[in-house]
All heavy atoms as a GROMACS GRO file, in nm:
protein
  372
    1MET      N    1   0.169   0.665  -0.044
    1MET     CA    2   0.124   0.630  -0.177
    1MET      C    3   0.075   0.754  -0.251
    1MET      O    4   0.093   0.764  -0.370
    1MET     CB    5   0.015   0.525  -0.170
    1MET     CG    6   0.063   0.388  -0.121
    1MET     SD    7   0.205   0.320  -0.209
    1MET     CE    8   0.146   0.314  -0.375
    2HIS      N    9   0.013   0.846  -0.180
    2HIS     CA   10  -0.033   0.968  -0.247
    2HIS      C   11   0.087   1.047  -0.302
    2HIS      O   12   0.080   1.100  -0.411
    2HIS     CB   13  -0.115   1.055  -0.152
    2HIS     CG   14  -0.247   0.995  -0.117
    2HIS    ND1   15  -0.352   0.990  -0.205
    2HIS    CD2   16  -0.290   0.935  -0.004
    2HIS    CE1   17  -0.455   0.931  -0.147
    2HIS    NE2   18  -0.420   0.896  -0.026
    3LYS      N   19   0.196   1.051  -0.226
    3LYS     CA   20   0.316   1.119  -0.273
    3LYS      C   21   0.374   1.045  -0.394
    3LYS      O   22   0.423   1.106  -0.487
    3LYS     CB   23   0.420   1.128  -0.163
    3LYS     CG   24   0.385   1.225  -0.054
    3LYS     CD   25   0.493   1.229   0.053
    3LYS     CE   26   0.455   1.322   0.166
    3LYS     NZ   27   0.558   1.324   0.270
    4GLY      N   28   0.368   0.913  -0.391
    4GLY     CA   29   0.419   0.833  -0.503
    4GLY      C   30   0.344   0.858  -0.631
    4GLY      O   31   0.402   0.867  -0.738
    5THR      N   32   0.212   0.872  -0.622
    5THR     CA   33   0.132   0.894  -0.742
    5THR      C   34   0.154   1.033  -0.801
    5THR      O   35   0.120   1.058  -0.916
    5THR     CB   36  -0.019   0.874  -0.716
    5THR    OG1   37  -0.062   0.961  -0.612
    5THR    CG2   38  -0.049   0.730  -0.680
    6ALA      N   39   0.215   1.123  -0.723
    6ALA     CA   40   0.249   1.255  -0.776
    6ALA      C   41   0.370   1.247  -0.868
    6ALA      O   42   0.391   1.334  -0.951
    6ALA     CB   43   0.277   1.352  -0.662
    7VAL      N   44   0.450   1.140  -0.853
    7VAL     CA   45   0.573   1.125  -0.930
    7VAL      C   46   0.563   1.013  -1.034
    7VAL      O   47   0.608   1.027  -1.146
    7VAL     CB   48   0.692   1.097  -0.836
    7VAL    CG1   49   0.821   1.080  -0.913
    7VAL    CG2   50   0.705   1.208  -0.733
    8VAL      N   51   0.503   0.902  -0.994
    8VAL     CA   52   0.492   0.784  -1.080
    8VAL      C   53   0.345   0.767  -1.118
    8VAL      O   54   0.257   0.777  -1.031
    8VAL     CB   55   0.539   0.657  -1.005
    8VAL    CG1   56   0.522   0.533  -1.088
    8VAL    CG2   57   0.684   0.673  -0.962
    9PRO      N   58   0.316   0.742  -1.246
    9PRO     CA   59   0.175   0.717  -1.283
    9PRO      C   60   0.117   0.602  -1.200
    9PRO      O   61   0.186   0.507  -1.166
    9PRO     CB   62   0.184   0.678  -1.431
    9PRO     CG   63   0.311   0.739  -1.478
    9PRO     CD   64   0.404   0.736  -1.361
   10GLN      N   65  -0.008   0.614  -1.165
   10GLN     CA   66  -0.072   0.519  -1.074
   10GLN      C   67  -0.070   0.376  -1.126
   10GLN      O   68  -0.053   0.282  -1.049
   10GLN     CB   69  -0.216   0.562  -1.048
   10GLN     CG   70  -0.285   0.481  -0.941
   10GLN     CD   71  -0.419   0.539  -0.906
   10GLN    OE1   72  -0.441   0.659  -0.917
   10GLN    NE2   73  -0.511   0.456  -0.864
   11GLU      N   74  -0.084   0.357  -1.255
   11GLU     CA   75  -0.095   0.222  -1.311
   11GLU      C   76   0.027   0.134  -1.281
   11GLU      O   77   0.011   0.021  -1.239
   11GLU     CB   78  -0.122   0.228  -1.461
   11GLU     CG   79  -0.160   0.097  -1.523
   11GLU     CD   80  -0.286   0.036  -1.465
   11GLU    OE1   81  -0.378   0.110  -1.429
   11GLU    OE2   82  -0.293  -0.088  -1.457
   12PRO      N   83   0.152   0.181  -1.302
   12PRO     CA   84   0.263   0.091  -1.274
   12PRO      C   85   0.312   0.096  -1.129
   12PRO      O   86   0.411   0.034  -1.095
   12PRO     CB   87   0.374   0.139  -1.369
   12PRO     CG   88   0.350   0.284  -1.380
   12PRO     CD   89   0.198   0.299  -1.373
   13LEU      N   90   0.245   0.169  -1.040
   13LEU     CA   91   0.289   0.183  -0.902
   13LEU      C   92   0.243   0.064  -0.820
   13LEU      O   93   0.126   0.027  -0.822
   13LEU     CB   94   0.232   0.313  -0.844
   13LEU     CG   95   0.284   0.355  -0.707
   13LEU    CD1   96   0.434   0.381  -0.713
   13LEU    CD2   97   0.211   0.479  -0.661
   14TRP      N   98   0.337   0.003  -0.748
   14TRP     CA   99   0.306  -0.114  -0.666
   14TRP      C  100   0.344  -0.086  -0.521
   14TRP      O  101   0.444  -0.023  -0.493
   14TRP     CB  102   0.388  -0.235  -0.712
   14TRP     CG  103   0.339  -0.294  -0.838
   14TRP    CD1  104   0.352  -0.243  -0.964
   14TRP    CD2  105   0.267  -0.415  -0.853
   14TRP    NE1  106   0.294  -0.324  -1.057
   14TRP    CE2  107   0.241  -0.433  -0.991
   14TRP    CE3  108   0.223  -0.512  -0.765
   14TRP    CZ2  109   0.172  -0.542  -1.039
   14TRP    CZ3  110   0.155  -0.620  -0.815
   14TRP    CH2  111   0.130  -0.634  -0.950
   15ILE      N  112   0.265  -0.141  -0.428
   15ILE     CA  113   0.298  -0.139  -0.285
   15ILE      C  114   0.373  -0.268  -0.257
   15ILE      O  115   0.327  -0.376  -0.295
   15ILE     CB  116   0.172  -0.132  -0.198
   15ILE    CG1  117   0.093  -0.005  -0.228
   15ILE    CG2  118   0.206  -0.142  -0.051
   15ILE    CD1  119  -0.040   0.002  -0.158
   16ASN      N  120   0.487  -0.259  -0.191
   16ASN     CA  121   0.567  -0.378  -0.161
   16ASN      C  122   0.539  -0.425  -0.018
   16ASN      O  123   0.590  -0.367   0.078
   16ASN     CB  124   0.716  -0.348  -0.179
   16ASN     CG  125   0.801  -0.470  -0.158
   16ASN    OD1  126   0.753  -0.577  -0.128
   16ASN    ND2  127   0.930  -0.454  -0.174
   17PRO      N  128   0.461  -0.533   0.000
   17PRO     CA  129   0.430  -0.581   0.134
   17PRO      C  130   0.547  -0.653   0.202
   17PRO      O  131   0.538  -0.689   0.317
   17PRO     CB  132   0.313  -0.676   0.112
   17PRO     CG  133   0.330  -0.724  -0.026
   17PRO     CD  134   0.392  -0.608  -0.103
   18GLU      N  135   0.657  -0.675   0.132
   18GLU     CA  136   0.771  -0.744   0.190
   18GLU      C  137   0.856  -0.656   0.281
   18GLU      O  138   0.938  -0.704   0.357
   18GLU     CB  139   0.862  -0.800   0.078
   18GLU     CG  140   0.806  -0.922   0.010
   18GLU     CD  141   0.806  -1.044   0.101
   18GLU    OE1  142   0.899  -1.061   0.182
   18GLU    OE2  143   0.712  -1.122   0.091
   19CYS      N  144   0.840  -0.528   0.272
   19CYS     CA  145   0.928  -0.434   0.340
   19CYS      C  146   0.918  -0.444   0.492
   19CYS      O  147   0.834  -0.381   0.555
   19CYS     CB  148   0.896  -0.292   0.294
   19CYS     SG  149   1.012  -0.171   0.358
   20GLY      N  150   1.003  -0.526   0.553
   20GLY     CA  151   1.012  -0.535   0.697
   20GLY      C  152   0.910  -0.623   0.766
   20GLY      O  153   0.916  -0.640   0.889
   21LEU      N  154   0.815  -0.679   0.694
   21LEU     CA  155   0.709  -0.755   0.761
   21LEU      C  156   0.755  -0.893   0.809
   21LEU      O  157   0.693  -0.951   0.898
   21LEU     CB  158   0.587  -0.769   0.670
   21LEU     CG  159   0.514  -0.639   0.638
   21LEU    CD1  160   0.394  -0.666   0.550
   21LEU    CD2  161   0.472  -0.566   0.764
   22LYS      N  162   0.863  -0.946   0.754
   22LYS     CA  163   0.910  -1.078   0.796
   22LYS      C  164   0.955  -1.079   0.942
   22LYS      O  165   0.952  -1.181   1.008
   22LYS     CB  166   1.026  -1.124   0.707
   22LYS     CG  167   0.984  -1.161   0.568
   22LYS     CD  168   1.103  -1.208   0.489
   22LYS     CE  169   1.062  -1.243   0.348
   22LYS     NZ  170   1.175  -1.288   0.267
   23THR      N  171   0.997  -0.964   0.990
   23THR     CA  172   1.050  -0.956   1.127
   23THR      C  173   0.943  -0.913   1.227
   23THR      O  174   0.973  -0.893   1.344
   23THR     CB  175   1.168  -0.857   1.133
   23THR    OG1  176   1.122  -0.729   1.094
   23THR    CG2  177   1.281  -0.902   1.042
   24ARG      N  178   0.820  -0.898   1.185
   24ARG     CA  179   0.712  -0.851   1.272
   24ARG      C  180   0.622  -0.967   1.315
   24ARG      O  181   0.616  -1.072   1.251
   24ARG     CB  182   0.625  -0.748   1.198
   24ARG     CG  183   0.701  -0.635   1.138
   24ARG     CD  184   0.759  -0.548   1.245
   24ARG     NE  185   0.833  -0.438   1.182
   24ARG     CZ  186   0.934  -0.377   1.240
   24ARG    NH1  187   0.974  -0.412   1.359
   24ARG    NH2  188   0.996  -0.280   1.178
   25GLY      N  189   0.548  -0.945   1.423
   25GLY     CA  190   0.450  -1.043   1.468
   25GLY      C  191   0.324  -1.032   1.385
   25GLY      O  192   0.304  -0.937   1.309
   26TRP      N  193   0.234  -1.131   1.400
   26TRP     CA  194   0.112  -1.133   1.320
   26TRP      C  195   0.024  -1.010   1.338
   26TRP      O  196  -0.025  -0.956   1.239
   26TRP     CB  197   0.032  -1.261   1.346
   26TRP     CG  198   0.082  -1.376   1.265
   26TRP    CD1  199   0.147  -1.486   1.310
   26TRP    CD2  200   0.075  -1.390   1.123
   26TRP    NE1  201   0.181  -1.567   1.206
   26TRP    CE2  202   0.138  -1.512   1.089
   26TRP    CE3  203   0.023  -1.312   1.021
   26TRP    CZ2  204   0.149  -1.556   0.959
   26TRP    CZ3  205   0.034  -1.356   0.890
   26TRP    CH2  206   0.096  -1.478   0.861
   27PRO      N  207   0.002  -0.963   1.461
   27PRO     CA  208  -0.086  -0.846   1.474
   27PRO      C  209  -0.033  -0.724   1.397
   27PRO      O  210  -0.109  -0.655   1.328
   27PRO     CB  211  -0.088  -0.818   1.624
   27PRO     CG  212  -0.058  -0.951   1.686
   27PRO     CD  213   0.039  -1.018   1.592
   28GLU      N  214   0.096  -0.698   1.406
   28GLU     CA  215   0.155  -0.584   1.336
   28GLU      C  216   0.154  -0.605   1.184
   28GLU      O  217   0.127  -0.513   1.107
   28GLU     CB  218   0.299  -0.564   1.385
   28GLU     CG  219   0.358  -0.433   1.344
   28GLU     CD  220   0.494  -0.408   1.407
   28GLU    OE1  221   0.546  -0.496   1.478
   28GLU    OE2  222   0.549  -0.301   1.382
   29THR      N  223   0.180  -0.728   1.142
   29THR     CA  224   0.179  -0.760   0.999
   29THR      C  225   0.039  -0.745   0.941
   29THR      O  226   0.020  -0.684   0.835
   29THR     CB  227   0.231  -0.903   0.976
   29THR    OG1  228   0.364  -0.911   1.026
   29THR    CG2  229   0.229  -0.941   0.830
   30GLU      N  230  -0.060  -0.799   1.010
   30GLU     CA  231  -0.198  -0.789   0.961
   30GLU      C  232  -0.244  -0.644   0.954
   30GLU      O  233  -0.310  -0.604   0.859
   30GLU     CB  234  -0.291  -0.871   1.049
   30GLU     CG  235  -0.274  -1.020   1.029
   30GLU     CD  236  -0.359  -1.102   1.123
   30GLU    OE1  237  -0.380  -1.061   1.238
   30GLU    OE2  238  -0.404  -1.210   1.079
   31ALA      N  239  -0.206  -0.564   1.053
   31ALA     CA  240  -0.244  -0.423   1.052
   31ALA      C  241  -0.179  -0.351   0.934
   31ALA      O  242  -0.244  -0.272   0.865
   31ALA     CB  243  -0.203  -0.356   1.183
   32ALA      N  244  -0.051  -0.380   0.907
   32ALA     CA  245   0.018  -0.316   0.795
   32ALA      C  246  -0.045  -0.355   0.662
   32ALA      O  247  -0.066  -0.271   0.575
   32ALA     CB  248   0.166  -0.353   0.797
   33LEU      N  249  -0.076  -0.483   0.646
   33LEU     CA  250  -0.138  -0.529   0.521
   33LEU      C  251  -0.277  -0.469   0.504
   33LEU      O  252  -0.315  -0.431   0.393
   33LEU     CB  253  -0.144  -0.682   0.518
   33LEU     CG  254  -0.009  -0.752   0.505
   33LEU    CD1  255  -0.025  -0.903   0.522
   33LEU    CD2  256   0.057  -0.719   0.373
   34HIS      N  257  -0.351  -0.459   0.613
   34HIS     CA  258  -0.484  -0.397   0.608
   34HIS      C  259  -0.472  -0.252   0.559
   34HIS      O  260  -0.549  -0.209   0.473
   34HIS     CB  261  -0.549  -0.401   0.746
   34HIS     CG  262  -0.678  -0.327   0.754
   34HIS    ND1  263  -0.796  -0.376   0.704
   34HIS    CD2  264  -0.707  -0.205   0.804
   34HIS    CE1  265  -0.892  -0.288   0.723
   34HIS    NE2  266  -0.841  -0.183   0.784
   35ASN      N  267  -0.374  -0.178   0.613
   35ASN     CA  268  -0.354  -0.039   0.572
   35ASN      C  269  -0.314  -0.029   0.425
   35ASN      O  270  -0.360   0.061   0.353
   35ASN     CB  271  -0.248   0.028   0.659
   35ASN     CG  272  -0.297   0.051   0.800
   35ASN    OD1  273  -0.416   0.061   0.824
   35ASN    ND2  274  -0.206   0.059   0.894
   36MET      N  275  -0.229  -0.121   0.378
   36MET     CA  276  -0.187  -0.120   0.238
   36MET      C  277  -0.306  -0.143   0.145
   36MET      O  278  -0.321  -0.075   0.043
   36MET     CB  279  -0.082  -0.226   0.212
   36MET     CG  280   0.052  -0.195   0.269
   36MET     SD  281   0.168  -0.327   0.230
   36MET     CE  282   0.277  -0.318   0.370
   37VAL      N  283  -0.392  -0.237   0.180
   37VAL     CA  284  -0.510  -0.266   0.099
   37VAL      C  285  -0.605  -0.146   0.100
   37VAL      O  286  -0.661  -0.108  -0.004
   37VAL     CB  287  -0.581  -0.394   0.150
   37VAL    CG1  288  -0.717  -0.411   0.085
   37VAL    CG2  289  -0.493  -0.515   0.123
   38ALA      N  290  -0.622  -0.083   0.216
   38ALA     CA  291  -0.712   0.032   0.226
   38ALA      C  292  -0.664   0.147   0.138
   38ALA      O  293  -0.744   0.210   0.068
   38ALA     CB  294  -0.722   0.078   0.372
   39VAL      N  295  -0.533   0.174   0.139
   39VAL     CA  296  -0.479   0.282   0.055
   39VAL      C  297  -0.493   0.248  -0.093
   39VAL      O  298  -0.531   0.333  -0.174
   39VAL     CB  299  -0.332   0.311   0.091
   39VAL    CG1  300  -0.268   0.403  -0.012
   39VAL    CG2  301  -0.322   0.372   0.229
   40ALA      N  302  -0.467   0.123  -0.129
   40ALA     CA  303  -0.481   0.081  -0.269
   40ALA      C  304  -0.626   0.100  -0.315
   40ALA      O  305  -0.650   0.153  -0.424
   40ALA     CB  306  -0.438  -0.064  -0.286
   41ARG      N  307  -0.721   0.062  -0.232
   41ARG     CA  308  -0.863   0.079  -0.267
   41ARG      C  309  -0.898   0.227  -0.281
   41ARG      O  310  -0.970   0.267  -0.372
   41ARG     CB  311  -0.953   0.014  -0.163
   41ARG     CG  312  -0.955  -0.136  -0.173
   41ARG     CD  313  -1.052  -0.196  -0.074
   41ARG     NE  314  -1.054  -0.341  -0.093
   41ARG     CZ  315  -1.067  -0.427   0.006
   41ARG    NH1  316  -1.081  -0.386   0.131
   41ARG    NH2  317  -1.067  -0.555  -0.018
   42GLU      N  318  -0.847   0.308  -0.188
   42GLU     CA  319  -0.874   0.452  -0.192
   42GLU      C  320  -0.820   0.514  -0.321
   42GLU      O  321  -0.889   0.593  -0.386
   42GLU     CB  322  -0.807   0.518  -0.071
   42GLU     CG  323  -0.828   0.667  -0.063
   42GLU     CD  324  -0.754   0.727   0.054
   42GLU    OE1  325  -0.744   0.663   0.161
   42GLU    OE2  326  -0.703   0.840   0.040
   43LEU      N  327  -0.699   0.476  -0.359
   43LEU     CA  328  -0.641   0.530  -0.482
   43LEU      C  329  -0.718   0.483  -0.606
   43LEU      O  330  -0.739   0.562  -0.698
   43LEU     CB  331  -0.493   0.490  -0.494
   43LEU     CG  332  -0.399   0.561  -0.398
   43LEU    CD1  333  -0.261   0.498  -0.403
   43LEU    CD2  334  -0.392   0.709  -0.429
   44ARG      N  335  -0.757   0.357  -0.608
   44ARG     CA  336  -0.835   0.307  -0.722
   44ARG      C  337  -0.968   0.382  -0.733
   44ARG      O  338  -1.010   0.416  -0.844
   44ARG     CB  339  -0.860   0.158  -0.706
   44ARG     CG  340  -0.738   0.076  -0.733
   44ARG     CD  341  -0.771  -0.073  -0.726
   44ARG     NE  342  -0.649  -0.148  -0.724
   44ARG     CZ  343  -0.616  -0.238  -0.631
   44ARG    NH1  344  -0.699  -0.264  -0.532
   44ARG    NH2  345  -0.503  -0.302  -0.637
   45ASN      N  346  -1.034   0.403  -0.620
   45ASN     CA  347  -1.165   0.470  -0.623
   45ASN      C  348  -1.152   0.617  -0.658
   45ASN      O  349  -1.243   0.674  -0.719
   45ASN     CB  350  -1.234   0.455  -0.488
   45ASN     CG  351  -1.280   0.315  -0.463
   45ASN    OD1  352  -1.304   0.239  -0.556
   45ASN    ND2  353  -1.292   0.277  -0.336
   46SER      N  354  -1.041   0.680  -0.625
   46SER     CA  355  -1.026   0.823  -0.655
   46SER      C  356  -0.993   0.847  -0.802
   46SER      O  357  -1.014   0.957  -0.852
   46SER     CB  358  -0.915   0.884  -0.569
   46SER     OG  359  -0.788   0.835  -0.606
   47SER      N  360  -0.945   0.744  -0.871
   47SER     CA  361  -0.911   0.762  -1.013
   47SER      C  362  -1.028   0.732  -1.105
   47SER      O  363  -1.018   0.750  -1.225
   47SER     CB  364  -0.792   0.674  -1.050
   47SER     OG  365  -0.829   0.538  -1.045
   48VAL      N  366  -1.138   0.686  -1.051
   48VAL     CA  367  -1.254   0.651  -1.133
   48VAL      C  368  -1.343   0.770  -1.156
   48VAL      O  369  -1.350   0.863  -1.091
   48VAL     CB  370  -1.335   0.535  -1.067
   48VAL    CG1  371  -1.461   0.506  -1.142
   48VAL    CG2  372  -1.248   0.415  -1.054
   0.00000   0.00000   0.00000
C-alpha cells in the first residue's frame, strides 16, 4: 500500500479483500483482513 500511495493519491486508493481469500481457510483469511485493516489505519493516521 505504501508503494501504491506513491503512484495513486491516497483518497481513491482501495484495498481489495477479494484477492484470493475465497480459497483460504478462516485463520489465513482473518489474518489477511487484519493486516489490511492495520495498513489502512496506518495510512490514514500518517496523512493527518
